[in-house]
mmCIF file of the N, C-alpha and C atoms, coordinates in Angstrom:
data_MODEL
# 
_entry.id   MODEL 
# 
loop_
_atom_site.group_PDB 
_atom_site.id 
_atom_site.type_symbol 
_atom_site.label_atom_id 
_atom_site.label_alt_id 
_atom_site.label_comp_id 
_atom_site.label_asym_id 
_atom_site.label_entity_id 
_atom_site.label_seq_id 
_atom_site.pdbx_PDB_ins_code 
_atom_site.Cartn_x 
_atom_site.Cartn_y 
_atom_site.Cartn_z 
_atom_site.occupancy 
_atom_site.B_iso_or_equiv 
_atom_site.pdbx_formal_charge 
_atom_site.auth_seq_id 
_atom_site.auth_comp_id 
_atom_site.auth_asym_id 
_atom_site.auth_atom_id 
_atom_site.pdbx_PDB_model_num 
ATOM 1   N N  . MET A 1 1  ? 0.916  -1.198 0.085   1.00 0.00 ? 1  MET A N  1 
ATOM 2   C CA . MET A 1 1  ? 0.078  -0.128 0.095   1.00 0.00 ? 1  MET A CA 1 
ATOM 3   C C  . MET A 1 1  ? 0.977  1.333  0.060   1.00 0.00 ? 1  MET A C  1 
ATOM 4   N N  . ARG A 1 2  ? 0.622  2.071  -0.920  1.00 0.00 ? 2  ARG A N  1 
ATOM 5   C CA . ARG A 1 2  ? 1.490  3.410  -1.044  1.00 0.00 ? 2  ARG A CA 1 
ATOM 6   C C  . ARG A 1 2  ? 0.746  4.595  -0.208  1.00 0.00 ? 2  ARG A C  1 
ATOM 7   N N  . VAL A 1 3  ? 1.503  5.252  0.517   1.00 0.00 ? 3  VAL A N  1 
ATOM 8   C CA . VAL A 1 3  ? 1.046  6.406  1.467   1.00 0.00 ? 3  VAL A CA 1 
ATOM 9   C C  . VAL A 1 3  ? 1.868  7.475  1.120   1.00 0.00 ? 3  VAL A C  1 
ATOM 10  N N  . LEU A 1 4  ? 1.072  8.686  1.080   1.00 0.00 ? 4  LEU A N  1 
ATOM 11  C CA . LEU A 1 4  ? 1.610  10.092 0.739   1.00 0.00 ? 4  LEU A CA 1 
ATOM 12  C C  . LEU A 1 4  ? 1.425  10.706 2.268   1.00 0.00 ? 4  LEU A C  1 
ATOM 13  N N  . ILE A 1 5  ? 2.448  11.172 2.997   1.00 0.00 ? 5  ILE A N  1 
ATOM 14  C CA . ILE A 1 5  ? 2.501  12.028 4.146   1.00 0.00 ? 5  ILE A CA 1 
ATOM 15  C C  . ILE A 1 5  ? 2.706  13.510 3.891   1.00 0.00 ? 5  ILE A C  1 
ATOM 16  N N  . VAL A 1 6  ? 1.662  14.376 4.178   1.00 0.00 ? 6  VAL A N  1 
ATOM 17  C CA . VAL A 1 6  ? 1.889  15.768 3.837   1.00 0.00 ? 6  VAL A CA 1 
ATOM 18  C C  . VAL A 1 6  ? 2.005  16.420 5.135   1.00 0.00 ? 6  VAL A C  1 
ATOM 19  N N  . GLU A 1 7  ? 3.114  16.840 5.728   1.00 0.00 ? 7  GLU A N  1 
ATOM 20  C CA . GLU A 1 7  ? 3.475  17.214 7.159   1.00 0.00 ? 7  GLU A CA 1 
ATOM 21  C C  . GLU A 1 7  ? 4.675  18.206 7.147   1.00 0.00 ? 7  GLU A C  1 
ATOM 22  N N  . ASP A 1 8  ? 4.479  19.418 7.686   1.00 0.00 ? 8  ASP A N  1 
ATOM 23  C CA . ASP A 1 8  ? 5.613  20.457 7.718   1.00 0.00 ? 8  ASP A CA 1 
ATOM 24  C C  . ASP A 1 8  ? 6.498  20.155 8.910   1.00 0.00 ? 8  ASP A C  1 
ATOM 25  N N  . ASP A 1 9  ? 6.072  19.589 9.959   1.00 0.00 ? 9  ASP A N  1 
ATOM 26  C CA . ASP A 1 9  ? 6.713  19.331 11.135  1.00 0.00 ? 9  ASP A CA 1 
ATOM 27  C C  . ASP A 1 9  ? 7.747  18.102 10.912  1.00 0.00 ? 9  ASP A C  1 
ATOM 28  N N  . ARG A 1 10 ? 8.871  18.360 10.562  1.00 0.00 ? 10 ARG A N  1 
ATOM 29  C CA . ARG A 1 10 ? 10.012 17.190 10.165  1.00 0.00 ? 10 ARG A CA 1 
ATOM 30  C C  . ARG A 1 10 ? 9.992  16.060 11.121  1.00 0.00 ? 10 ARG A C  1 
ATOM 31  N N  . ARG A 1 11 ? 9.949  16.436 12.637  1.00 0.00 ? 11 ARG A N  1 
ATOM 32  C CA . ARG A 1 11 ? 10.130 15.226 13.609  1.00 0.00 ? 11 ARG A CA 1 
ATOM 33  C C  . ARG A 1 11 ? 8.943  14.359 13.408  1.00 0.00 ? 11 ARG A C  1 
ATOM 34  N N  . LEU A 1 12 ? 7.781  14.991 13.422  1.00 0.00 ? 12 LEU A N  1 
ATOM 35  C CA . LEU A 1 12 ? 6.370  14.157 13.374  1.00 0.00 ? 12 LEU A CA 1 
ATOM 36  C C  . LEU A 1 12 ? 6.463  13.352 12.113  1.00 0.00 ? 12 LEU A C  1 
ATOM 37  N N  . ALA A 1 13 ? 6.743  14.097 10.961  1.00 0.00 ? 13 ALA A N  1 
ATOM 38  C CA . ALA A 1 13 ? 6.785  13.444 9.639   1.00 0.00 ? 13 ALA A CA 1 
ATOM 39  C C  . ALA A 1 13 ? 7.750  12.214 9.542   1.00 0.00 ? 13 ALA A C  1 
ATOM 40  N N  . ALA A 1 14 ? 8.880  12.302 10.187  1.00 0.00 ? 14 ALA A N  1 
ATOM 41  C CA . ALA A 1 14 ? 9.944  11.257 10.261  1.00 0.00 ? 14 ALA A CA 1 
ATOM 42  C C  . ALA A 1 14 ? 9.237  10.172 11.052  1.00 0.00 ? 14 ALA A C  1 
ATOM 43  N N  . ALA A 1 15 ? 8.709  10.373 12.211  1.00 0.00 ? 15 ALA A N  1 
ATOM 44  C CA . ALA A 1 15 ? 8.095  9.347  13.136  1.00 0.00 ? 15 ALA A CA 1 
ATOM 45  C C  . ALA A 1 15 ? 7.146  8.669  12.342  1.00 0.00 ? 15 ALA A C  1 
ATOM 46  N N  . LEU A 1 16 ? 6.077  9.333  11.743  1.00 0.00 ? 16 LEU A N  1 
ATOM 47  C CA . LEU A 1 16 ? 5.200  8.703  10.975  1.00 0.00 ? 16 LEU A CA 1 
ATOM 48  C C  . LEU A 1 16 ? 5.649  7.670  9.938   1.00 0.00 ? 16 LEU A C  1 
ATOM 49  N N  . ARG A 1 17 ? 6.644  8.314  9.157   1.00 0.00 ? 17 ARG A N  1 
ATOM 50  C CA . ARG A 1 17 ? 7.214  7.517  8.083   1.00 0.00 ? 17 ARG A CA 1 
ATOM 51  C C  . ARG A 1 17 ? 7.896  6.233  8.586   1.00 0.00 ? 17 ARG A C  1 
ATOM 52  N N  . ARG A 1 18 ? 8.699  6.359  9.617   1.00 0.00 ? 18 ARG A N  1 
ATOM 53  C CA . ARG A 1 18 ? 9.357  5.224  10.309  1.00 0.00 ? 18 ARG A CA 1 
ATOM 54  C C  . ARG A 1 18 ? 8.429  3.987  10.720  1.00 0.00 ? 18 ARG A C  1 
ATOM 55  N N  . GLY A 1 19 ? 7.321  4.603  11.386  1.00 0.00 ? 19 GLY A N  1 
ATOM 56  C CA . GLY A 1 19 ? 6.305  3.533  11.691  1.00 0.00 ? 19 GLY A CA 1 
ATOM 57  C C  . GLY A 1 19 ? 5.633  2.915  10.555  1.00 0.00 ? 19 GLY A C  1 
ATOM 58  N N  . LEU A 1 20 ? 5.147  3.632  9.663   1.00 0.00 ? 20 LEU A N  1 
ATOM 59  C CA . LEU A 1 20 ? 4.672  3.155  8.405   1.00 0.00 ? 20 LEU A CA 1 
ATOM 60  C C  . LEU A 1 20 ? 5.589  2.141  7.584   1.00 0.00 ? 20 LEU A C  1 
ATOM 61  N N  . LEU A 1 21 ? 6.759  2.623  7.422   1.00 0.00 ? 21 LEU A N  1 
ATOM 62  C CA . LEU A 1 21 ? 7.703  1.682  6.751   1.00 0.00 ? 21 LEU A CA 1 
ATOM 63  C C  . LEU A 1 21 ? 7.833  0.365  7.501   1.00 0.00 ? 21 LEU A C  1 
ATOM 64  N N  . ARG A 1 22 ? 7.924  0.417  8.942   1.00 0.00 ? 22 ARG A N  1 
ATOM 65  C CA . ARG A 1 22 ? 8.205  -0.690 9.784   1.00 0.00 ? 22 ARG A CA 1 
ATOM 66  C C  . ARG A 1 22 ? 7.097  -1.626 9.540   1.00 0.00 ? 22 ARG A C  1 
ATOM 67  N N  . GLU A 1 23 ? 5.799  -1.056 9.209   1.00 0.00 ? 23 GLU A N  1 
ATOM 68  C CA . GLU A 1 23 ? 4.606  -1.795 9.017   1.00 0.00 ? 23 GLU A CA 1 
ATOM 69  C C  . GLU A 1 23 ? 4.576  -2.373 7.592   1.00 0.00 ? 23 GLU A C  1 
ATOM 70  N N  . GLY A 1 24 ? 5.498  -2.046 6.704   1.00 0.00 ? 24 GLY A N  1 
ATOM 71  C CA . GLY A 1 24 ? 5.451  -2.687 5.401   1.00 0.00 ? 24 GLY A CA 1 
ATOM 72  C C  . GLY A 1 24 ? 4.954  -1.681 4.329   1.00 0.00 ? 24 GLY A C  1 
ATOM 73  N N  . PHE A 1 25 ? 4.476  -0.511 4.704   1.00 0.00 ? 25 PHE A N  1 
ATOM 74  C CA . PHE A 1 25 ? 3.973  0.513  3.709   1.00 0.00 ? 25 PHE A CA 1 
ATOM 75  C C  . PHE A 1 25 ? 5.056  1.126  2.740   1.00 0.00 ? 25 PHE A C  1 
ATOM 76  N N  . SER A 1 26 ? 4.755  1.651  1.674   1.00 0.00 ? 26 SER A N  1 
ATOM 77  C CA . SER A 1 26 ? 5.547  2.308  0.786   1.00 0.00 ? 26 SER A CA 1 
ATOM 78  C C  . SER A 1 26 ? 5.131  3.875  1.226   1.00 0.00 ? 26 SER A C  1 
ATOM 79  N N  . VAL A 1 27 ? 6.099  4.670  1.520   1.00 0.00 ? 27 VAL A N  1 
ATOM 80  C CA . VAL A 1 27 ? 5.821  5.997  2.002   1.00 0.00 ? 27 VAL A CA 1 
ATOM 81  C C  . VAL A 1 27 ? 6.643  7.041  1.190   1.00 0.00 ? 27 VAL A C  1 
ATOM 82  N N  . ASP A 1 28 ? 5.923  8.109  0.836   1.00 0.00 ? 28 ASP A N  1 
ATOM 83  C CA . ASP A 1 28 ? 6.403  9.292  0.253   1.00 0.00 ? 28 ASP A CA 1 
ATOM 84  C C  . ASP A 1 28 ? 6.000  10.464 1.125   1.00 0.00 ? 28 ASP A C  1 
ATOM 85  N N  . LEU A 1 29 ? 7.052  11.387 1.291   1.00 0.00 ? 29 LEU A N  1 
ATOM 86  C CA . LEU A 1 29 ? 6.737  12.458 2.374   1.00 0.00 ? 29 LEU A CA 1 
ATOM 87  C C  . LEU A 1 29 ? 7.056  13.825 1.669   1.00 0.00 ? 29 LEU A C  1 
ATOM 88  N N  . VAL A 1 30 ? 6.101  14.653 1.814   1.00 0.00 ? 30 VAL A N  1 
ATOM 89  C CA . VAL A 1 30 ? 6.185  16.049 1.266   1.00 0.00 ? 30 VAL A CA 1 
ATOM 90  C C  . VAL A 1 30 ? 5.901  17.004 2.413   1.00 0.00 ? 30 VAL A C  1 
ATOM 91  N N  . GLU A 1 31 ? 6.509  18.352 2.176   1.00 0.00 ? 31 GLU A N  1 
ATOM 92  C CA . GLU A 1 31 ? 6.229  19.305 3.446   1.00 0.00 ? 31 GLU A CA 1 
ATOM 93  C C  . GLU A 1 31 ? 5.247  20.366 3.115   1.00 0.00 ? 31 GLU A C  1 
ATOM 94  N N  . ASP A 1 32 ? 4.705  20.470 1.871   1.00 0.00 ? 32 ASP A N  1 
ATOM 95  C CA . ASP A 1 32 ? 3.555  21.630 1.652   1.00 0.00 ? 32 ASP A CA 1 
ATOM 96  C C  . ASP A 1 32 ? 2.419  21.173 0.751   1.00 0.00 ? 32 ASP A C  1 
ATOM 97  N N  . GLY A 1 33 ? 1.531  22.039 0.442   1.00 0.00 ? 33 GLY A N  1 
ATOM 98  C CA . GLY A 1 33 ? 0.556  21.613 -0.253  1.00 0.00 ? 33 GLY A CA 1 
ATOM 99  C C  . GLY A 1 33 ? 0.873  21.661 -1.705  1.00 0.00 ? 33 GLY A C  1 
ATOM 100 N N  . ASP A 1 34 ? 1.731  22.648 -2.161  1.00 0.00 ? 34 ASP A N  1 
ATOM 101 C CA . ASP A 1 34 ? 2.129  22.488 -3.546  1.00 0.00 ? 34 ASP A CA 1 
ATOM 102 C C  . ASP A 1 34 ? 2.930  21.179 -3.950  1.00 0.00 ? 34 ASP A C  1 
ATOM 103 N N  . GLU A 1 35 ? 3.763  20.551 -3.167  1.00 0.00 ? 35 GLU A N  1 
ATOM 104 C CA . GLU A 1 35 ? 4.443  19.447 -3.332  1.00 0.00 ? 35 GLU A CA 1 
ATOM 105 C C  . GLU A 1 35 ? 3.425  18.358 -3.178  1.00 0.00 ? 35 GLU A C  1 
ATOM 106 N N  . ALA A 1 36 ? 2.305  18.482 -2.378  1.00 0.00 ? 36 ALA A N  1 
ATOM 107 C CA . ALA A 1 36 ? 1.442  17.420 -2.360  1.00 0.00 ? 36 ALA A CA 1 
ATOM 108 C C  . ALA A 1 36 ? 0.590  17.197 -3.666  1.00 0.00 ? 36 ALA A C  1 
ATOM 109 N N  . ILE A 1 37 ? 0.099  18.316 -4.162  1.00 0.00 ? 37 ILE A N  1 
ATOM 110 C CA . ILE A 1 37 ? -0.612 18.359 -5.193  1.00 0.00 ? 37 ILE A CA 1 
ATOM 111 C C  . ILE A 1 37 ? 0.287  17.638 -6.414  1.00 0.00 ? 37 ILE A C  1 
ATOM 112 N N  . GLY A 1 38 ? 1.477  18.079 -6.604  1.00 0.00 ? 38 GLY A N  1 
ATOM 113 C CA . GLY A 1 38 ? 2.499  17.548 -7.622  1.00 0.00 ? 38 GLY A CA 1 
ATOM 114 C C  . GLY A 1 38 ? 2.535  16.122 -7.401  1.00 0.00 ? 38 GLY A C  1 
ATOM 115 N N  . ALA A 1 39 ? 2.704  15.673 -6.237  1.00 0.00 ? 39 ALA A N  1 
ATOM 116 C CA . ALA A 1 39 ? 2.915  14.313 -6.002  1.00 0.00 ? 39 ALA A CA 1 
ATOM 117 C C  . ALA A 1 39 ? 1.638  13.368 -6.327  1.00 0.00 ? 39 ALA A C  1 
ATOM 118 N N  . ALA A 1 40 ? 0.494  13.965 -5.945  1.00 0.00 ? 40 ALA A N  1 
ATOM 119 C CA . ALA A 1 40 ? -0.797 13.120 -6.045  1.00 0.00 ? 40 ALA A CA 1 
ATOM 120 C C  . ALA A 1 40 ? -0.983 13.167 -7.438  1.00 0.00 ? 40 ALA A C  1 
ATOM 121 N N  . CYS A 1 41 ? -0.682 14.255 -8.237  1.00 0.00 ? 41 CYS A N  1 
ATOM 122 C CA . CYS A 1 41 ? -0.992 14.214 -9.822  1.00 0.00 ? 41 CYS A CA 1 
ATOM 123 C C  . CYS A 1 41 ? 0.069  13.210 -10.356 1.00 0.00 ? 41 CYS A C  1 
ATOM 124 N N  . ALA A 1 42 ? 1.145  12.982 -9.983  1.00 0.00 ? 42 ALA A N  1 
ATOM 125 C CA . ALA A 1 42 ? 2.164  12.256 -10.544 1.00 0.00 ? 42 ALA A CA 1 
ATOM 126 C C  . ALA A 1 42 ? 2.140  10.760 -10.275 1.00 0.00 ? 42 ALA A C  1 
ATOM 127 N N  . THR A 1 43 ? 1.634  10.363 -9.006  1.00 0.00 ? 43 THR A N  1 
ATOM 128 C CA . THR A 1 43 ? 1.651  9.052  -8.474  1.00 0.00 ? 43 THR A CA 1 
ATOM 129 C C  . THR A 1 43 ? 0.301  8.746  -7.908  1.00 0.00 ? 43 THR A C  1 
ATOM 130 N N  . SER A 1 44 ? -0.086 7.426  -7.909  1.00 0.00 ? 44 SER A N  1 
ATOM 131 C CA . SER A 1 44 ? -1.480 6.963  -7.413  1.00 0.00 ? 44 SER A CA 1 
ATOM 132 C C  . SER A 1 44 ? -1.147 6.471  -5.985  1.00 0.00 ? 44 SER A C  1 
ATOM 133 N N  . PHE A 1 45 ? -1.751 7.087  -4.970  1.00 0.00 ? 45 PHE A N  1 
ATOM 134 C CA . PHE A 1 45 ? -1.682 6.753  -3.548  1.00 0.00 ? 45 PHE A CA 1 
ATOM 135 C C  . PHE A 1 45 ? -2.895 6.072  -2.946  1.00 0.00 ? 45 PHE A C  1 
ATOM 136 N N  . ASP A 1 46 ? -2.800 5.118  -2.242  1.00 0.00 ? 46 ASP A N  1 
ATOM 137 C CA . ASP A 1 46 ? -3.842 4.484  -1.523  1.00 0.00 ? 46 ASP A CA 1 
ATOM 138 C C  . ASP A 1 46 ? -4.392 5.275  -0.496  1.00 0.00 ? 46 ASP A C  1 
ATOM 139 N N  . VAL A 1 47 ? -3.469 6.016  0.205   1.00 0.00 ? 47 VAL A N  1 
ATOM 140 C CA . VAL A 1 47 ? -3.775 6.897  1.370   1.00 0.00 ? 47 VAL A CA 1 
ATOM 141 C C  . VAL A 1 47 ? -3.040 8.067  1.331   1.00 0.00 ? 47 VAL A C  1 
ATOM 142 N N  . ILE A 1 48 ? -3.609 9.143  1.804   1.00 0.00 ? 48 ILE A N  1 
ATOM 143 C CA . ILE A 1 48 ? -2.959 10.375 1.951   1.00 0.00 ? 48 ILE A CA 1 
ATOM 144 C C  . ILE A 1 48 ? -3.143 10.972 3.517   1.00 0.00 ? 48 ILE A C  1 
ATOM 145 N N  . VAL A 1 49 ? -2.030 11.042 4.072   1.00 0.00 ? 49 VAL A N  1 
ATOM 146 C CA . VAL A 1 49 ? -2.101 11.506 5.606   1.00 0.00 ? 49 VAL A CA 1 
ATOM 147 C C  . VAL A 1 49 ? -1.769 13.091 5.447   1.00 0.00 ? 49 VAL A C  1 
ATOM 148 N N  . LEU A 1 50 ? -2.732 13.820 5.736   1.00 0.00 ? 50 LEU A N  1 
ATOM 149 C CA . LEU A 1 50 ? -2.673 15.365 5.519   1.00 0.00 ? 50 LEU A CA 1 
ATOM 150 C C  . LEU A 1 50 ? -2.670 16.222 6.632   1.00 0.00 ? 50 LEU A C  1 
ATOM 151 N N  . ASP A 1 51 ? -1.732 17.045 6.880   1.00 0.00 ? 51 ASP A N  1 
ATOM 152 C CA . ASP A 1 51 ? -1.731 17.956 8.072   1.00 0.00 ? 51 ASP A CA 1 
ATOM 153 C C  . ASP A 1 51 ? -2.745 19.011 7.726   1.00 0.00 ? 51 ASP A C  1 
ATOM 154 N N  . VAL A 1 52 ? -3.687 19.249 8.561   1.00 0.00 ? 52 VAL A N  1 
ATOM 155 C CA . VAL A 1 52 ? -4.860 20.130 8.281   1.00 0.00 ? 52 VAL A CA 1 
ATOM 156 C C  . VAL A 1 52 ? -4.290 21.680 8.549   1.00 0.00 ? 52 VAL A C  1 
ATOM 157 N N  . MET A 1 53 ? -3.121 21.706 9.210   1.00 0.00 ? 53 MET A N  1 
ATOM 158 C CA . MET A 1 53 ? -2.705 23.080 9.562   1.00 0.00 ? 53 MET A CA 1 
ATOM 159 C C  . MET A 1 53 ? -1.452 23.445 8.776   1.00 0.00 ? 53 MET A C  1 
ATOM 160 N N  . LEU A 1 54 ? -1.245 23.253 7.609   1.00 0.00 ? 54 LEU A N  1 
ATOM 161 C CA . LEU A 1 54 ? -0.176 23.426 6.814   1.00 0.00 ? 54 LEU A CA 1 
ATOM 162 C C  . LEU A 1 54 ? -0.045 25.290 6.597   1.00 0.00 ? 54 LEU A C  1 
ATOM 163 N N  . PRO A 1 55 ? 1.201  25.606 6.537   1.00 0.00 ? 55 PRO A N  1 
ATOM 164 C CA . PRO A 1 55 ? 1.253  27.044 6.463   1.00 0.00 ? 55 PRO A CA 1 
ATOM 165 C C  . PRO A 1 55 ? 1.139  27.468 4.991   1.00 0.00 ? 55 PRO A C  1 
ATOM 166 N N  . GLY A 1 56 ? 0.747  28.637 4.796   1.00 0.00 ? 56 GLY A N  1 
ATOM 167 C CA . GLY A 1 56 ? 0.430  29.176 3.426   1.00 0.00 ? 56 GLY A CA 1 
ATOM 168 C C  . GLY A 1 56 ? -0.848 28.939 2.979   1.00 0.00 ? 56 GLY A C  1 
# 
């Protein structure tokens, strides 16, 4: 299962990524909405974990 994490807090994003990788997920990580839109348009994700308080 492929997961996109959209999170600007690097420590939280890294922890989420480590946990998901440990459970066998394929994980992509981006830090802002523009990157998220680009990633979502370029790749098919099963799940998107989205920070609702992104800056900008």
